[in-house]
C-alpha positions in Angstrom: -149.2 -135.6 28.1 -147.1 -135.2 25.0 -148.1 -134.2 21.4 -148.6 -137.9 20.4 -150.8 -138.3 23.5 -152.9 -135.2 22.5 -153.3 -136.7 19.0 -154.5 -140.1 20.5 -156.9 -138.2 22.7 -158.3 -136.3 19.7 -158.7 -139.7 17.8 -160.6 -141.1 20.8 -162.8 -137.9 20.9 -163.6 -138.3 17.2 -164.6 -142.0 17.7 -166.8 -141.0 20.7 -168.5 -138.3 18.6 -168.9 -140.5 15.6 -166.5 -138.4 13.5 -163.8 -139.5 11.1 -160.5 -139.7 12.9 -158.5 -136.5 12.6 -155.0 -136.1 11.4 -153.7 -133.8 14.1 -150.4 -132.4 13.0 -150.2 -129.3 15.2 -151.2 -128.1 18.6 -154.9 -127.5 18.0 -157.9 -129.3 16.5 -161.2 -127.6 15.4 -164.5 -129.0 14.5 -168.2 -128.2 14.5 -170.6 -129.7 17.0 -174.4 -128.9 16.7 -173.6 -125.5 15.0 -170.9 -124.4 17.4 -167.2 -124.0 16.5 -165.2 -126.1 19.0 -161.4 -125.8 19.2 -159.0 -127.8 21.4 -155.6 -126.3 21.9 -152.6 -128.0 23.4 -150.0 -125.4 24.4 -146.5 -125.7 23.1 -144.7 -126.8 26.3 -141.4 -125.4 25.1 -142.9 -121.9 24.9 -144.2 -121.9 28.4 -142.3 -120.6 31.5 -143.2 -123.8 33.2 -144.9 -126.9 31.9 -148.7 -127.0 32.1 -150.5 -130.4 32.0 -153.6 -129.0 30.4 -155.2 -128.2 27.2 -157.8 -125.5 26.4 -161.3 -126.0 25.1 -162.8 -123.0 23.2 -166.4 -122.9 22.0 -167.8 -120.0 20.0 -171.3 -119.1 21.3 -172.1 -116.5 18.6 -171.9 -112.8 17.9 -173.5 -110.3 20.3 -176.7 -108.8 19.1 -176.6 -105.1 18.5 -177.9 -102.9 21.3 -177.4 -105.5 24.0 -173.6 -105.5 24.4 -173.4 -103.8 27.8 -176.2 -105.9 29.3 -174.7 -109.2 28.0 -171.3 -108.2 29.3 -173.0 -108.0 32.8 -174.6 -111.4 32.3 -171.3 -112.9 31.2 -169.6 -111.5 34.3 -172.3 -113.0 36.5 -171.9 -116.3 34.7 -168.1 -116.2 35.1 -168.3 -115.5 38.8 -171.2 -117.8 39.8 -171.0 -120.8 37.3 -167.8 -121.0 35.2 -165.2 -120.3 37.9 -165.8 -123.6 39.5 -165.1 -125.3 36.2 -161.9 -123.3 35.4 -163.8 -121.8 32.6 -164.8 -118.3 31.5 -166.8 -116.4 28.9 -164.9 -113.8 26.9 -165.2 -111.8 23.7 -163.1 -112.5 20.6 -162.2 -108.9 19.7 -161.7 -109.4 16.0 -165.1 -111.0 15.4 -167.2 -109.9 18.4 -168.1 -113.5 19.1 -168.7 -114.7 22.7 -166.2 -117.5 23.4 -166.2 -119.9 26.3 -162.7 -121.1 27.2 -162.2 -123.9 29.7 -158.9 -125.3 31.0 -158.9 -129.1 30.8 -156.4 -130.8 33.1 -154.7 -133.7 31.3 -154.3 -136.6 33.7 -154.4 -140.4 33.3 -158.1 -140.5 33.7 -159.1 -138.4 30.7 -160.5 -140.2 27.8 -162.2 -139.5 24.5 -165.6 -140.4 25.9 -165.1 -138.0 28.9 -163.9 -135.2 26.6 -166.9 -135.8 24.3 -169.2 -135.4 27.3 -167.5 -132.2 28.3 -167.8 -130.8 24.8 -171.5 -131.7 24.7 -172.0 -130.2 28.1 -170.6 -126.8 27.1 -172.4 -127.0 23.7 -175.6 -127.2 25.8 -174.5 -124.0 27.6 -173.9 -122.4 24.2 -177.3 -123.4 23.0 -178.8 -121.8 26.2 -176.9 -118.5 25.6 -177.8 -118.5 21.9 -181.5 -119.3 22.3 -182.3 -117.6 25.6 -180.0 -114.5 25.8 -178.9 -113.7 22.3 -182.2 -114.4 20.5 -184.9 -113.7 23.1 -187.6 -111.1 22.6 -187.1 -107.6 24.0 -189.6 -108.1 26.8 -187.9 -111.3 28.0 -184.5 -109.6 27.7 -185.6 -106.6 29.7 -186.8 -108.8 32.6 -183.5 -110.7 32.5 -181.4 -107.6 32.6 -183.3 -105.9 35.5 -182.1 -108.6 37.9 -185.7 -109.4 38.8 -185.5 -112.7 37.1 -183.2 -115.5 38.2 -181.5 -116.6 35.0 -178.6 -118.7 36.1 -177.6 -120.9 39.0 -174.3 -122.1 40.2 
């Protein structure tokens, strides 16, 4: 997919999400969906060692609550190994802001459409909502049960 193809895909995504069509001039596009910052990045193919027919979806899940960093890192690792690896996705931490970010590699083939991409964005926004509401903002008692490993909190 070329830069113009990326721009057309973003226009289709905007239409599927009911947004005003974007004027994509560069290699990334950012917007907000249900309170989550979403960014789509199309790598500069000239800067890569070999061409990659993919773009990257980044969704900010929120900042880690104080006092829970180590335990949330463990939960992020579990999620990366048991859930997100099968989607070519992973949770990480933006070092400058301390925000948890999900990054997913999205292969660009002939079947990809704005509707499909909108479904993918909404799917991962639901994941973000779960992390924000269940893990970042839960009570201390709920959080303690989650971190002991006695409570099954995520499934592949």
